[in-house]
FIFIKE-467880 format. One line per field, with one value per residue (C-alpha): y, x, z; residue in three letters. Coordinates in Angstrom, 2 decimals. Each point is the difference from the previous one (the first is absolute). Example, Ala and Ser with C-alpha at 12.3 -4.5 7.8 and 13.67 -1.06 7.14 Angstrom:
<nodes>
Y = [-4.50/3.44]
X = [12.30/1.37]
Z = [7.80/-0.66]
r = [ALA/SER]
</nodes>
This chain:
<nodes>
Y = [2.00/2.35/-1.80/0.95/-0.34/-2.47/-2.21/0.10/-1.00/-2.77/-1.39/0.41/-1.88/-2.82/-0.25/-0.07/-2.84/-2.04/0.33/0.09/1.38/3.66/1.67/3.66/1.65/-1.65/-2.52/-2.88/-0.77/-3.28/0.37/-2.80/0.47/2.07/1.39/1.17/1.72/1.70/1.24/1.37/1.73/1.70/0.99/1.53/1.82/1.34/1.17/1.69/1.67/1.25/1.37/1.82/1.50/1.06/2.10/2.15/3.41/0.18/3.00/0.36/2.52/0.81/-0.21/2.74]
X = [-9.16/1.46/2.29/0.32/2.70/-2.32/0.21/3.82/-0.03/-2.41/2.08/3.21/-1.46/-1.16/3.44/1.71/-2.21/-0.01/-3.69/-1.21/-3.44/-0.57/-3.17/-0.31/-3.10/-2.75/1.83/2.38/2.88/1.89/3.35/1.78/3.36/2.19/1.67/-3.18/-0.82/3.47/-0.47/-3.40/1.37/2.59/-2.62/-2.23/2.91/1.04/-3.57/-0.29/3.39/-1.17/-3.19/2.06/2.28/-2.78/-1.55/3.10/0.38/2.30/1.95/1.71/2.58/0.83/3.66/1.38]
Z = [-4.89/2.57/2.49/3.72/2.50/1.71/-3.14/0.12/3.77/-0.53/-2.76/1.94/2.97/-2.15/-1.74/3.50/1.19/-3.19/-0.55/-3.66/0.96/0.84/1.03/-1.08/1.47/-1.94/-2.09/0.35/-2.48/-0.29/-1.59/-1.92/1.59/2.23/-3.08/-1.40/3.26/0.01/-3.63/0.81/3.16/-2.27/-2.45/2.73/1.55/-3.47/-0.70/3.32/-0.62/-3.30/1.46/2.63/-2.55/-2.39/2.84/0.41/-1.62/-2.95/-1.17/-3.35/-0.93/-3.54/-1.04/-2.25]
r = [MET/ALA/PHE/THR/SER/ASN/ASP/VAL/GLU/GLN/LEU/ARG/ALA/ALA/ILE/ALA/THR/GLY/ALA/VAL/LYS/VAL/ARG/TYR/ALA/ASP/ARG/GLU/VAL/THR/TYR/ARG/SER/LEU/GLY/GLU/MET/ARG/ASP/ILE/LEU/ARG/MET/ILE/GLN/ALA/ASP/MET/GLN/GLY/ASP/ALA/LEU/SER/ASN/ARG/CYS/ARG/THR/SER/VAL/ALA/ALA/PHE]
</nodes>
């Protein structure tokens, strides 16, 4: 699943208010704990960071 910055903002807002239910567009998710929500937020951010890095041009130079 591709995550969006809106997903991150929704999850951050829920964490800030202490809510364990988050509505994302057409679905609602109930998390078990604040810790789980923080773990998932880190996972989403890492996934988005990886996507951003994979879209960059890479150049290699041979060493002689």
